[in-house]
C-alpha positions in Angstrom: 53.1 160.9 18.9 51.8 160.4 22.5 53.4 157.4 24.1 50.9 154.5 23.9 49.7 152.6 26.9 51.9 149.6 26.0 55.1 151.6 26.5 54.3 152.1 30.1 53.1 148.7 30.7 53.2 146.9 33.8 55.5 144.7 35.9 58.2 143.0 34.0 57.9 139.3 33.9 60.7 136.9 34.7 61.7 134.0 32.5 59.9 131.6 34.7 56.5 133.5 34.4 53.6 131.1 33.9 51.5 133.6 32.0 51.8 136.0 29.1 50.3 139.5 29.4 46.7 138.4 28.4 46.9 135.3 30.7 48.1 137.3 33.6 45.3 139.9 33.1 42.7 137.2 32.8 43.7 135.7 36.1 43.8 139.1 37.8 40.4 140.0 36.4 38.9 136.7 37.7 40.2 137.5 41.2 39.0 141.1 40.8 35.5 139.9 39.9 35.4 137.6 42.9 36.4 140.5 45.2 33.8 142.8 43.7 31.1 140.1 44.1 32.0 139.6 47.7 31.8 143.3 48.3 28.4 143.5 46.6 27.0 140.6 48.7 28.3 141.9 52.0 25.9 143.8 54.3 26.6 147.5 54.9 28.4 147.1 58.2 30.9 144.6 56.8 31.7 146.3 53.5 34.7 148.2 54.8 36.4 144.9 55.6 35.9 143.6 52.0 37.1 146.8 50.4 40.9 146.4 50.7 40.9 143.2 48.7 39.0 145.0 45.9 41.3 147.9 45.8 44.5 145.8 46.0 43.3 143.6 43.1 42.2 146.7 41.1 45.7 148.1 41.6 47.3 145.0 40.0 44.8 145.1 37.2 45.4 148.7 36.4 49.1 148.1 36.1 48.5 145.6 33.3 48.2 146.4 29.6 44.5 146.4 28.8 43.6 146.7 32.5 41.9 150.1 32.2 39.7 148.8 29.4 38.6 145.8 31.4 37.8 148.0 34.4 35.7 150.3 32.2 33.5 147.5 31.1 32.8 146.6 34.7 32.2 150.2 35.9 28.5 149.7 36.7 29.1 146.5 38.7 31.9 148.2 40.6 29.8 151.1 41.7 26.8 149.1 42.5 28.9 146.9 44.7 29.5 150.0 46.9 33.2 150.7 46.3 32.5 154.5 46.4 30.0 154.4 49.2 30.7 156.9 52.0 33.5 158.6 50.1 33.8 161.8 48.1 33.5 159.8 44.9 30.0 158.6 45.9 28.5 161.7 44.3 30.3 162.1 40.9 28.2 165.2 39.9 30.1 167.2 42.6 33.7 166.1 41.8 36.2 168.8 41.0 38.5 168.2 38.1 41.4 170.2 39.6 41.6 167.8 42.6 42.3 164.8 40.5 46.0 165.8 40.2 46.5 165.5 44.0 44.7 162.1 44.1 46.6 160.6 41.3 49.9 161.7 42.7 49.2 160.5 46.2 51.6 158.1 47.8 48.5 156.2 49.1 47.8 153.4 46.7 44.1 153.2 47.7 43.6 156.9 46.8 45.2 156.5 43.4 43.2 153.4 42.6 39.8 154.7 43.7 40.4 157.9 41.7 41.3 155.8 38.6 38.2 153.7 39.1 36.1 156.8 39.3 37.5 158.2 36.1 36.9 154.9 34.3 33.4 154.9 35.6 32.9 158.4 34.1 34.3 157.2 30.9 31.7 154.4 30.7 29.1 157.1 31.3 30.5 159.4 28.7 30.6 156.6 26.1 27.0 155.7 26.8 27.6 152.2 28.1 26.6 153.1 31.6 23.5 155.3 32.2 24.2 156.9 35.6 21.4 158.2 37.8 23.4 161.2 39.1 25.1 162.6 36.0 24.5 162.8 32.3 26.6 161.6 29.4 27.5 165.2 28.5 28.5 166.1 32.0 30.8 163.0 32.2 32.5 163.9 28.9 32.8 167.5 29.9 34.4 166.5 33.2 36.9 164.1 31.6 37.9 166.7 29.1 38.8 169.0 31.9 40.6 166.3 33.9 42.7 165.4 30.9 43.4 169.1 30.2 44.6 169.7 33.7 46.7 166.5 33.7 48.2 166.7 30.2 51.6 166.3 31.8 50.6 162.8 32.9 49.2 162.0 29.5 52.3 163.0 27.5 55.2 162.7 30.0 56.9 160.0 32.0 56.8 160.0 35.8 59.1 162.6 37.4 61.8 161.7 39.8 59.6 163.0 42.7 56.7 160.8 41.6 59.0 157.8 41.3 60.3 158.4 44.8 56.9 158.9 46.4 54.7 156.6 44.4 57.0 154.0 42.9 55.1 151.8 40.4 51.9 153.5 41.4 53.0 156.4 39.1 52.3 154.1 36.1 48.6 153.9 36.9 47.8 157.5 36.0 49.8 157.1 32.7 47.8 154.0 31.9 44.6 155.7 32.8 45.1 158.9 30.7 46.4 156.9 27.7 43.3 154.8 27.8 41.1 157.9 28.2 42.8 159.6 25.3 42.5 156.6 23.1 38.8 156.2 23.8 38.0 159.9 23.4 40.6 160.6 20.7 43.8 162.5 21.1 42.9 165.1 18.5 39.6 165.7 20.2 41.2 166.1 23.6 43.2 169.2 22.5 40.6 170.6 20.2 37.7 170.1 22.6 39.8 171.6 25.3 40.4 174.7 23.3 36.7 175.0 22.4 35.9 174.5 26.1 38.3 177.2 27.2 36.8 179.7 24.8 33.3 178.7 25.8 34.1 179.3 29.5 36.0 182.5 28.8 33.0 184.0 27.0 31.2 183.8 30.4 34.0 186.0 31.9 34.4 184.2 35.2 36.4 185.8 38.0 38.3 182.6 38.8 40.6 181.8 35.8 43.4 179.9 37.5 42.2 176.5 36.2 41.9 178.0 32.7 45.4 179.4 32.9 46.7 176.0 34.0 45.0 174.4 30.9 46.6 176.9 28.6 50.0 176.4 30.2 49.7 172.6 29.6 48.8 173.3 25.9 51.8 175.6 25.6 54.1 172.9 27.1 52.7 170.3 24.6 53.3 172.7 21.7 56.8 173.4 22.8 57.7 169.7 23.3 59.3 168.3 20.1 58.5 164.7 21.1 54.7 165.4 21.1 53.0 165.4 17.7 49.6 167.0 18.0 48.9 166.5 14.3 46.3 168.9 13.0 44.8 169.6 16.4 45.5 172.6 18.6 45.5 175.1 15.8 43.2 177.5 17.8 45.5 177.6 20.8 47.9 180.3 19.7 45.7 183.2 20.7 45.2 181.7 24.1 48.8 181.0 24.7 49.9 184.3 23.5 47.4 186.2 25.6 49.3 184.9 28.7 52.9 184.5 27.6 53.4 186.9 24.8 50.6 189.3 23.8 52.9 192.1 22.6 56.1 192.5 20.6 58.0 193.4 23.8 57.3 190.0 25.5 56.6 187.8 22.5 59.2 185.2 23.4 58.2 185.1 27.1 61.4 186.6 28.5 60.4 186.9 32.1 59.0 189.9 34.0 62.4 191.3 35.1 63.7 191.3 31.6 60.5 192.9 30.3 60.7 195.6 32.9 64.2 196.5 31.7 62.9 196.6 28.1 60.2 199.1 29.1 62.8 201.5 30.3 64.3 201.6 26.9 61.1 202.2 25.0 59.9 205.5 23.6 56.3 206.8 23.8 55.3 205.3 20.5 56.6 201.8 21.6 54.9 202.1 24.9 51.6 202.9 23.3 51.9 199.9 21.0 52.6 197.7 24.1 49.6 199.2 25.9 47.2 198.7 23.0 48.4 195.2 22.4 47.8 194.2 26.0 44.4 195.8 26.1 43.3 194.0 22.9 44.4 190.7 24.3 42.8 191.3 27.6 39.4 192.3 26.2 39.5 189.5 23.6 40.0 186.7 26.1 39.2 188.0 29.6 42.7 186.9 30.6 45.5 189.1 31.8 49.2 188.4 31.2 51.6 189.0 34.1 53.5 191.2 31.7 50.5 193.5 31.6 50.7 194.1 35.3 54.4 195.0 34.9 53.4 197.6 32.2 50.6 199.0 34.4 53.0 199.6 37.3 55.6 201.2 35.0 53.0 203.5 33.4 52.1 205.0 36.7 55.2 207.2 36.4 54.7 207.9 32.7 51.2 208.9 31.5 47.6 208.6 32.4 46.8 208.5 28.8 48.9 205.4 28.3 47.2 203.9 31.4 43.8 204.3 29.7 45.2 202.8 26.6 46.6 199.8 28.5 43.2 199.1 30.0 41.4 199.7 26.7 39.0 202.3 28.2 36.2 204.1 26.4 35.4 207.7 27.1 33.4 206.7 30.2 36.3 204.8 31.7 38.8 207.6 30.8 36.7 210.2 32.5 36.3 208.1 35.6 40.0 207.5 35.8 40.8 211.2 35.5 38.1 212.1 38.1 39.5 209.6 40.6 43.1 209.6 39.5 44.7 209.3 42.9 42.4 206.4 43.9 43.1 204.5 40.7 46.8 205.0 41.1 46.6 203.7 44.7 44.6 200.7 43.6 47.3 199.8 41.0 50.1 200.2 43.4 48.4 198.1 46.1 46.6 195.5 44.1 48.2 194.9 40.7 51.3 192.7 40.6 52.3 189.9 38.2 50.7 187.4 40.6 47.5 189.4 40.7 47.3 190.4 37.1 43.6 189.7 36.7 43.0 192.8 38.8 43.8 194.9 35.7 40.7 193.5 34.0 38.6 194.0 37.1 39.8 197.7 37.4 39.2 198.4 33.7 35.6 197.1 33.8 35.0 198.8 37.2 35.9 202.1 35.5 33.8 201.3 32.5 30.8 200.8 34.8 31.3 204.3 36.3 30.4 203.1 39.8 33.0 205.4 41.4 30.6 208.2 40.6 28.2 206.8 43.2 29.0 208.9 46.3 29.8 206.1 48.8 31.9 203.9 46.5 35.1 206.0 46.3 35.4 206.5 50.1 34.7 202.8 50.6 37.5 201.9 48.1 39.9 204.1 50.1 38.9 202.3 53.2 39.5 199.0 51.4 43.1 200.1 50.6 43.9 200.8 54.2 41.8 198.1 55.8 43.6 196.1 58.6 43.1 192.4 57.9 42.5 190.0 60.7 44.9 187.1 61.3 42.1 184.7 60.2 41.7 186.6 56.9 45.4 186.6 56.2 45.7 183.0 57.0 42.8 182.0 54.7 44.1 184.0 51.8 47.6 182.6 52.2 46.2 179.1 52.4 44.2 179.5 49.3 46.5 181.5 47.1 50.0 181.0 48.5 52.5 183.7 49.2 53.3 185.0 45.7 51.4 188.1 46.7 50.4 189.6 50.0 46.9 188.9 51.4 46.1 192.6 51.1 46.9 192.5 47.3 44.9 189.3 46.9 41.8 190.9 48.5 42.1 194.1 46.5 42.4 192.0 43.3 39.2 190.1 44.4 37.3 193.3 45.1 38.3 194.8 41.8 37.3 191.7 39.9 34.0 191.3 41.7 33.0 194.9 41.1 34.1 194.7 37.5 32.6 191.3 36.8 29.6 191.1 39.1 28.1 188.2 37.1 31.4 186.3 37.2 31.1 185.1 40.8 31.1 181.3 41.2 30.1 179.2 44.1 32.9 176.6 43.7 32.2 173.1 44.7 30.0 174.2 47.6 26.2 174.3 48.3 26.4 178.1 48.8 24.5 179.4 45.7 22.5 181.7 48.0 25.6 183.4 49.3 27.3 183.6 45.8 24.1 185.1 44.4 24.0 187.7 47.2 27.6 188.8 46.5 26.9 189.1 42.8 23.6 191.0 43.4 25.4 193.5 45.7 28.3 194.0 43.3 25.8 194.5 40.5 23.3 196.7 42.3 24.7 198.0 45.5 28.6 198.1 45.4 29.1 200.1 48.6 27.1 197.5 50.5 29.3 194.8 49.2 32.4 196.8 50.3 30.9 197.1 53.7 30.4 193.4 53.9 34.1 192.8 52.9 35.2 195.3 55.6 33.2 193.6 58.3 34.3 190.1 57.3 38.0 190.8 56.6 38.6 193.2 59.5 36.2 192.1 62.3 35.7 188.4 61.4 32.0 189.0 61.9 29.0 190.1 59.9 25.8 191.3 61.5 22.6 191.3 59.4 19.0 191.8 60.5 16.0 189.6 60.1 12.7 191.2 60.7 14.3 193.8 63.0 16.4 191.4 65.0 20.2 191.2 64.6 21.9 188.0 63.4 25.7 187.6 64.1 27.7 185.3 61.9 29.8 184.4 64.9 26.8 183.5 67.1 24.9 181.5 64.4 25.0 177.8 64.1 26.5 176.0 61.1 25.6 177.0 57.6 24.6 175.1 54.5 28.2 174.2 53.8 29.5 171.4 56.1 33.1 172.6 55.6 34.8 176.0 55.0 35.0 176.5 51.3 38.4 177.1 49.8 37.9 177.0 46.0 36.6 180.6 45.8 37.6 184.0 44.6 39.3 186.2 47.4 36.1 188.1 48.3 34.0 185.0 48.5 36.6 183.1 50.4 36.4 185.6 53.2 32.7 186.6 53.1 30.8 183.5 52.1 31.4 181.6 55.4 29.7 184.4 57.3 26.9 184.8 54.8 26.3 181.1 54.8 25.8 180.9 58.5 23.5 184.0 58.5 21.4 182.6 55.7 21.0 179.3 57.5 20.0 181.1 60.7 17.4 183.1 58.9 15.9 179.8 57.6 15.9 178.4 61.2 14.0 181.4 62.4 11.3 180.5 59.8 10.7 177.0 61.2 7.1 176.5 62.0 5.8 178.9 59.4 3.5 177.7 56.7 5.0 177.6 53.2 8.5 178.1 51.9 10.9 180.0 54.1 12.4 181.9 51.0 9.3 184.0 51.1 10.7 185.8 54.2 14.5 185.0 53.9 15.2 186.3 50.4 14.1 190.0 50.8 15.9 190.2 54.2 19.1 188.5 53.0 19.5 190.1 49.5 18.1 193.6 50.0 15.1 195.8 50.0 14.7 195.7 46.2 13.8 192.0 46.4 10.0 191.9 45.8 7.9 191.2 48.8 5.4 189.4 46.6 6.2 185.7 46.4 5.0 182.9 44.1 5.8 179.2 44.4 4.3 176.4 42.3 5.2 173.5 44.6 3.2 172.5 47.7 5.9 172.3 50.4 4.1 169.6 52.3 3.5 167.2 49.4 6.0 168.3 46.8 3.2 168.3 44.2 2.6 171.1 41.7 0.0 173.6 42.8 -1.7 176.7 41.3 0.3 176.3 38.1 -1.8 178.5 35.9 -1.8 181.4 38.3 2.0 181.0 38.9 2.7 181.2 35.1 0.2 184.0 34.5 1.7 186.2 37.2 5.2 185.6 36.1 4.4 186.6 32.6 2.5 189.6 33.8 5.5 190.8 36.0 8.4 190.0 33.8 7.4 189.5 30.1 7.6 192.9 28.3 4.5 192.1 26.2 2.4 191.7 29.4 3.9 194.3 31.7 3.6 197.4 29.6 7.1 196.9 28.2 8.6 197.9 31.6 12.3 196.8 31.9 13.3 195.1 35.1 14.7 197.7 37.4 16.4 195.6 40.1 17.7 192.1 39.7 15.4 189.6 41.5 16.2 186.3 43.3 14.4 183.2 41.9 14.6 179.5 42.4 15.0 176.9 39.6 14.2 173.2 39.5 17.4 172.0 37.8 17.2 169.0 35.5 19.9 167.0 33.7 20.2 166.4 29.9 17.5 163.7 30.2 15.1 166.2 31.9 15.3 164.4 35.2 15.1 166.4 38.4 18.4 167.1 40.1 17.6 169.7 42.8 16.7 173.3 43.7 19.0 176.1 42.7 19.2 179.8 43.4 19.6 182.2 40.4 19.1 185.9 39.7 16.7 187.2 37.1 18.6 190.1 35.3 16.4 191.1 32.4 14.0 190.0 29.6 14.5 191.1 26.0 14.2 190.0 22.4 17.3 188.2 21.2 18.9 188.8 17.7 16.4 186.3 16.3 13.4 188.2 17.8 12.8 185.5 20.4 11.8 186.7 23.8 14.4 185.5 26.2 15.0 185.7 29.9 18.6 186.6 30.9 19.7 185.4 34.3 22.8 184.9 36.5 23.7 181.4 37.6 26.2 181.2 40.5 27.2 177.7 39.2 30.7 177.9 37.9 29.6 177.1 34.4 26.2 178.4 33.2 26.1 176.6 29.9 24.0 173.5 30.7 21.7 171.1 28.9 18.5 170.8 31.0 16.9 168.2 28.7 13.9 168.3 26.3 15.7 170.9 24.1 16.1 173.3 27.1 19.8 174.2 26.5 21.1 177.2 28.5 22.9 179.6 26.2 25.8 181.8 27.4 26.8 183.5 24.1 25.4 184.2 20.7 21.8 185.0 21.8 22.3 188.6 23.1 23.9 187.6 26.4 26.2 190.1 28.1 29.3 188.8 29.9 28.2 186.4 32.7 24.6 186.1 31.7 22.8 182.9 30.8 19.6 182.8 28.8 16.6 180.7 27.7 13.5 181.4 25.7 10.9 182.8 28.1 8.7 179.7 28.0 11.5 177.3 28.6 12.9 179.4 31.5 9.4 179.5 33.1 9.1 175.8 32.8 12.1 175.3 35.1 11.1 178.1 37.5 9.5 177.2 40.9 10.0 180.4 43.0 10.1 184.0 42.1 9.5 187.4 43.8 7.5 190.4 42.5 6.3 193.8 43.6 2.7 193.4 44.7 2.1 197.1 43.9 3.1 196.7 40.3 0.2 195.4 38.3 0.8 193.5 35.1 -1.9 192.2 32.7 -2.7 188.6 33.8 -5.6 188.4 31.4 -3.4 188.9 28.3 -1.4 185.7 28.9 -2.8 183.3 26.2 -3.7 179.7 26.6 -1.0 178.9 24.0 1.6 180.5 26.2 0.4 178.6 29.2 0.3 175.3 27.4 3.9 175.7 26.1 5.2 176.2 29.6 3.2 173.4 31.1 4.2 170.9 28.5 7.9 171.6 29.1 7.3 171.3 32.8 5.2 168.0 32.6 7.9 166.4 30.4 10.6 167.2 32.9 10.8 167.8 36.7 7.0 168.1 37.0 6.2 164.6 35.6 6.0 162.9 39.0 4.5 166.0 40.8 1.2 166.2 39.0 -1.5 165.7 41.8 -3.7 163.3 39.9 -3.9 161.2 36.8 -6.9 163.1 35.5 -4.7 166.1 35.0 -2.2 163.9 33.1 -4.9 162.7 30.8 -6.2 166.2 30.3 -2.8 167.6 29.3 -2.0 164.5 27.2 1.0 163.6 29.4 2.3 160.1 29.5 3.0 158.5 32.9 6.6 159.4 33.9 9.2 156.7 33.4 11.7 158.2 35.9 10.2 159.0 39.3 11.9 161.9 41.1 
């Protein structure tokens, strides 16, 4: 069984101690409450001087048995006092689970304590005892599940020698914290929810899977540890673990890549085919690629193209593409597929299945990519982000293959760069040779030049972009290209200053490509923030995008759009860039809008039964979807071709009313221009003002 919190408990008491455990904790909590009260009462300029006392007292509380629970009950008061003000923890909706490991293992006591306080705050939100203004109960629970998954070693294991040397008794705080989190959420639910969460994310086929692999590795270590009893939980983990560490008979016991390479040399054709088919099945089932798969791919280069196609699980389309571009495919495998870059196998397989090499510019552009000289800045960035287990060139080729194979798997990371991520995805989906040109400019020249209304914009000569810091938590292509795109996008916006209306009217077509419609609709008055021309906005959107109102014309090119994102309580969070991909009937004959969301996880609860689906409703890999009326209710900007005429008059009052009611019950509640409209629509005055 997992070691309970009491086993790790705090400082040993001497025989002359005046207090037992409960008494000591009670005294410390009294001091802690006093420190928090002083911090809360202090004016803003003097709060930094009061903070050390709060953190020092919190440290001593967290070292006590029951300290984590006591802090949890005080979470709201702690945050309102201003303990997180001015720090990265002030905005919990943007916190990244993978960074918690570094904070909790820090030798700086204040960093460890403030991270622990933040997790306990989120626990209070997840359990419903603290209704937070910036994140929902579901978001908090989801975050904590990820945090516990990534830090399973701290949950089940004692501090390592390195931790004891660098942290001393501080190393006990994360153990207390995770024991308390597991007890409150439930040990069995931690593993089972983690497995469900991994499968849910994998169904979206993201390009970046390092965090998922880390979670699976922790599950495998827990399963292999005889001191850990997971009970009935974790039964669904075997497929995940085997997909990475033993998908075939030849590597079932995870012998290591060198041993596996020697085994391949002793296999006959039949055995090699069995290995190839096993790897392909595991890869397409999960979207994950084992390092052993990369070893097999490199070995098969000298064996058989037929076995290569089997190892990638290709259909007739992919096989024909491989045979037509055999030398290029072989060169891509030699240069980009290694055990450290194994995901490139999946990217290559899906690239071949898309048949994009048949587009005349793509194959020459891929040859250029193979021989592209990388700038020192590009090599340094890739080495900083991914280490030196593979060369920067191999990392970038892996990134290119994955982005072209999974154009809807691009994520923006923990950065406000949804516009740039959307552009990369749109180019990979719709104009792959243009994407490859962008990669060449950025990786070789450290500069991208785009044009806005006929005038050039250089990424080197532009001012700062939307992101305040260089993003690091991105796939290899995004890591190199996004900083340039971000500055250019911001510069395009600056060139629209002084124009009436929303700048996206002019920026989006210039930034994303000629196929972005020049027609533009927005339902928010930029000056006041109030809703405007709502009926016309909805009617035109239905006429342009709904198959029943546009002559059943499928969408030809993906289109940029803007969403008003809401939380699970339907409260407005902010504006967000997405791509409209298609509209179609789902398996239940409900008309749905399928879209790409550059957020790292598209499955979200936007409140008022508006729950974004990522699988089970006709979605293809990487797509999110909503019923058409629900999607329209969260839409605030879209583009259209003004020369394509839909049937505005066929949009019924019932369809209009359905969209407007969803809108009025969510982000539009405080944006209705007058109370008469509220009364007319039967809308109650909003409780939460945006």
